[in-house]
Structure formats: structure tokens, C-alpha cells
C-alpha positions in Angstrom: 144.9 -194.8 -164.6 143.4 -195.6 -160.9 145.2 -192.1 -160.0 143.0 -189.9 -162.9 139.5 -192.4 -162.1 140.1 -190.8 -158.0 140.5 -187.7 -159.4 137.3 -188.1 -161.7 135.4 -189.5 -158.6 136.7 -186.4 -156.2 135.3 -184.1 -158.9 132.3 -185.7 -159.2 131.8 -185.7 -155.6 132.5 -182.7 -155.2 129.8 -180.4 -157.8 127.0 -183.1 -156.3 128.0 -181.9 -152.4 127.2 -178.4 -153.7 123.6 -179.3 -156.1 121.1 -177.2 -154.7 118.3 -179.4 -152.8 114.7 -178.8 -151.8 114.4 -177.6 -148.2 111.4 -178.5 -146.0 110.0 -177.4 -142.5 107.4 -179.5 -140.7 105.0 -177.5 -138.7 103.4 -178.1 -135.5 100.4 -181.4 -134.9 97.4 -180.7 -134.1 93.9 -182.7 -133.7 91.9 -182.3 -137.0 89.1 -185.0 -135.8 88.3 -187.2 -132.9 86.0 -189.9 -134.2 84.7 -193.6 -132.8 87.7 -195.5 -134.7 90.3 -192.9 -133.3 91.6 -189.5 -134.3 93.2 -187.7 -136.9 96.0 -185.8 -136.5 97.4 -183.2 -138.9 100.4 -181.7 -139.5 101.5 -179.3 -143.0 104.7 -179.9 -144.9 105.7 -176.4 -146.4 108.5 -177.3 -148.8 110.5 -175.1 -150.6 111.8 -176.1 -155.0 115.3 -174.2 -156.0 114.6 -174.7 -159.0 112.4 -173.4 -162.1 111.0 -176.4 -162.9 108.5 -179.2 -161.2 110.6 -181.7 -159.3 108.3 -184.9 -158.4 107.7 -186.2 -155.2 108.0 -190.1 -154.8 106.4 -190.6 -151.3 106.3 -189.4 -148.2 107.0 -191.6 -145.3 106.3 -190.8 -141.5 106.0 -191.9 -138.3 104.7 -190.3 -135.4 105.5 -191.3 -131.3 103.0 -190.1 -128.3 104.6 -190.5 -124.8 107.4 -191.7 -126.0 105.4 -195.0 -127.8 105.3 -195.2 -131.7 101.4 -194.8 -132.3 101.3 -194.7 -136.1 103.8 -195.3 -139.6 103.1 -195.4 -142.9 103.8 -193.7 -146.5 102.0 -191.9 -149.2 102.9 -192.7 -152.4 102.9 -189.9 -155.0 101.0 -187.3 -153.2 101.7 -184.8 -156.6 104.9 -182.3 -157.0 106.5 -179.7 -156.3 106.0 -176.5 -158.3 108.9 -174.5 -159.6 110.7 -171.5 -157.7 108.2 -171.6 -154.8 106.7 -172.9 -151.5 104.5 -175.9 -151.7 102.7 -176.7 -148.4 101.4 -180.7 -148.2 99.4 -181.6 -145.8 100.2 -184.7 -143.4 96.9 -186.4 -142.2 98.3 -189.2 -139.4 95.4 -191.7 -138.1 95.7 -192.8 -134.6 93.7 -195.6 -133.6 91.4 -195.3 -130.9 92.8 -198.2 -128.4 96.0 -196.3 -128.3 94.3 -192.8 -127.3 92.5 -194.2 -124.7 96.1 -195.5 -123.1 97.2 -192.2 -123.5 95.0 -190.1 -122.5 95.3 -192.1 -119.4 99.3 -190.6 -119.7 97.7 -186.8 -120.7 98.0 -185.9 -117.0 97.0 -182.6 -115.7 98.1 -180.5 -118.5 96.2 -182.8 -121.0 98.9 -182.1 -123.7 101.4 -185.2 -124.8 105.0 -184.9 -126.4 105.1 -186.1 -129.9 107.6 -186.7 -132.1 107.2 -187.2 -135.8 109.7 -188.1 -138.4 109.1 -187.5 -141.5 111.1 -188.8 -144.9 110.1 -186.6 -148.2 111.4 -188.5 -150.9 112.2 -186.8 -154.6 113.3 -187.3 -158.2 116.1 -184.8 -158.1 117.5 -184.1 -162.0 121.1 -186.1 -162.0 121.0 -187.1 -159.0 118.1 -189.1 -158.5 115.7 -190.2 -155.5 116.3 -187.7 -153.1 115.1 -188.1 -148.9 114.7 -185.2 -147.0 115.1 -186.3 -143.5 112.6 -184.0 -141.0 112.1 -184.0 -137.4 109.5 -182.2 -135.2 108.7 -182.6 -131.7 106.1 -180.9 -129.0 103.3 -180.6 -127.3 99.8 -182.0 -128.7 97.1 -180.1 -126.4 94.2 -182.9 -126.8 90.8 -181.3 -127.0 88.3 -181.3 -124.0 85.0 -182.3 -124.5 83.6 -178.5 -124.3 85.9 -178.7 -128.0 84.3 -181.6 -129.8 80.7 -180.2 -128.8 
């Protein structure tokens, strides 16, 4: 009996490993808005749904590091669903408090940009499998706006 259960587990594990899963790409981060209480940075998440029916998104979790320091993290509960056989674009706004910005601008140096790393976990509800999280990481340089860009 134990041998039959092991074969059944192996068969099921093999089938689940080959189930199509959504694929995602995270675009570069940009400065969307600068205000008195901080800045809003934005990224875009493009998610390809290989199924013919919509898939609900449970949540999007994120963590943003600027110049090696974590400056923002959080979750977006229930941001919608993925359209069937299509690519869905999701905006990912990230608020950075003003006190972090002041210390980071000092570190920006002459080139006026900051190295960033954005980690995103996109959790979707897949049929048969249940909740499945797609981990994404994007690193790059965030160009800070100059005074002439703001006014």
C-alpha cells in the first residue's frame, strides 16, 4: 500500500510541475510625483495569463530598496484579476516618506540617480493548485528629478 501511495504522489507531483503558470515582468521604476510629504514612485507589472479564463489576483506584496536601504514595503490586497489569454498591466505605486528622501538625496552624488531593487510577490489563485506566488525582482537606477523637472 505504501508503495502505491508513493507512486501516486510521484505521478501527481510530475503533473503539477508541468501545469502552465502565469508569467510576469516588472518595468523600470520612475518618479511619478513629488510632494510635501514624500514621493510616489511607480512601476508597471505586466502579467501574461496562459489560461482562457480570468484568474483572480489575491494580493501583490512589494519591498523597495534605494541605495541599499529598505524605504517602503507593503501589500495591495485584491487588485483585480488577470484577463484570459491576455497580458494584464498593473500599476504599482510606492510611497516613499519625505525623511527617507532627504537622506537618500545626500547619497545620490553628482549623477543624481539612486540604485534600486524592487521585490514583488504576485499571488494568484490557480485552479487545482490554489494560491501561487510569482516572485519578481527588478534592479536598476532611478533618475531623480531636478528642480527644472518639478517647476
